[in-house]
C-alpha positions as CSV (number, residue, x, y, z in Angstrom):
1,X,-58.3,-30.2,-25.9
2,X,-59.6,-33.6,-25.0
3,X,-56.6,-35.5,-26.4
4,X,-54.0,-33.2,-25.0
5,X,-55.4,-32.9,-21.5
6,X,-54.6,-36.4,-20.5
7,X,-51.1,-36.2,-21.7
8,X,-50.6,-32.9,-19.8
9,X,-51.9,-34.4,-16.6
10,X,-49.0,-36.9,-16.1
11,X,-46.2,-34.4,-15.6
12,X,-48.6,-32.2,-13.7
13,X,-49.4,-35.0,-11.2
14,X,-45.6,-35.7,-10.9
15,X,-44.9,-32.0,-10.1
16,X,-47.8,-31.8,-7.6
17,X,-46.6,-34.9,-5.8
18,X,-43.0,-33.5,-5.5
19,X,-44.3,-30.1,-4.3
20,X,-46.5,-31.7,-1.7
21,X,-43.4,-33.6,-0.4
22,X,-41.4,-30.4,-0.4
23,X,-44.2,-28.7,1.5
24,X,-44.0,-31.4,4.2
25,X,-40.2,-31.3,4.4
26,X,-39.8,-27.5,4.5
27,X,-42.6,-26.9,6.9
28,X,-40.0,-27.1,9.7
29,X,-38.3,-24.0,8.4
30,X,-41.5,-22.0,8.3
31,X,-42.5,-23.1,11.8
32,X,-39.1,-22.2,13.1
33,X,-38.9,-18.8,11.5
34,X,-42.4,-17.7,12.5
35,X,-42.3,-19.6,15.9
36,X,-45.4,-21.5,15.2
37,X,-46.1,-24.6,17.3
38,X,-46.3,-27.8,15.3
39,X,-44.4,-30.9,14.3
40,X,-41.4,-28.8,13.0
41,X,-41.1,-27.0,16.3
42,X,-41.3,-30.3,18.1
43,X,-38.5,-31.7,16.0
44,X,-36.2,-28.6,16.5
45,X,-36.8,-28.7,20.3
46,X,-36.1,-32.5,20.3
47,X,-32.9,-32.0,18.4
48,X,-31.8,-29.3,20.9
49,X,-32.3,-31.6,23.9
50,X,-31.2,-34.8,22.0
51,X,-34.5,-36.6,22.5
52,X,-33.8,-39.4,20.1
53,X,-37.2,-41.3,20.2
54,X,-39.1,-38.2,19.2
55,X,-36.6,-37.5,16.4
56,X,-36.9,-41.0,15.0
57,X,-40.7,-41.0,15.4
58,X,-40.9,-37.7,13.4
59,X,-38.7,-39.1,10.7
60,X,-40.8,-42.2,10.4
61,X,-43.9,-40.2,10.0
62,X,-42.4,-38.0,7.3
63,X,-41.0,-41.0,5.5
64,X,-44.4,-42.7,5.6
65,X,-46.0,-39.6,4.2
66,X,-43.5,-39.5,1.3
67,X,-44.2,-43.2,0.6
68,X,-48.0,-42.7,0.6
69,X,-47.7,-39.6,-1.6
70,X,-45.5,-41.5,-4.1
71,X,-47.9,-44.4,-4.1
72,X,-50.9,-42.1,-4.8
73,X,-49.0,-40.5,-7.7
74,X,-48.1,-43.8,-9.2
75,X,-51.7,-45.1,-8.9
76,X,-52.9,-41.9,-10.5
77,X,-50.6,-42.5,-13.5
78,X,-52.4,-45.8,-14.2
79,X,-55.8,-44.0,-14.1
80,X,-54.6,-41.2,-16.5
81,X,-52.7,-43.4,-19.0
82,X,-54.0,-46.9,-19.7
83,X,-50.6,-47.8,-21.3
84,X,-49.0,-47.7,-17.9
85,X,-49.3,-51.1,-16.2
86,X,-48.9,-51.9,-12.5
87,X,-47.5,-55.4,-13.2
88,X,-43.8,-55.9,-13.9
89,X,-44.2,-58.1,-17.0
90,X,-44.0,-56.6,-20.4
91,X,-47.1,-56.7,-22.7
């Protein structure tokens, strides 16, 4: 159990990072369908009235969240598997 657990965690962390990104991206649909106020509703209203600064601001926030999530996933890889190195040079 001890030896297999660390090997199983790497794909698990990858899938969790991807699913968290999907949760952020598809939250717009949930807010629109259920008419919940939030960032997704703000984006849909901004698209309807062609409010470009709000649209660009929303996209910048979502892109920043994706970059941060991917950075956390990559840093978690180095904690789980010591063979994965952060530097670009081969061993």
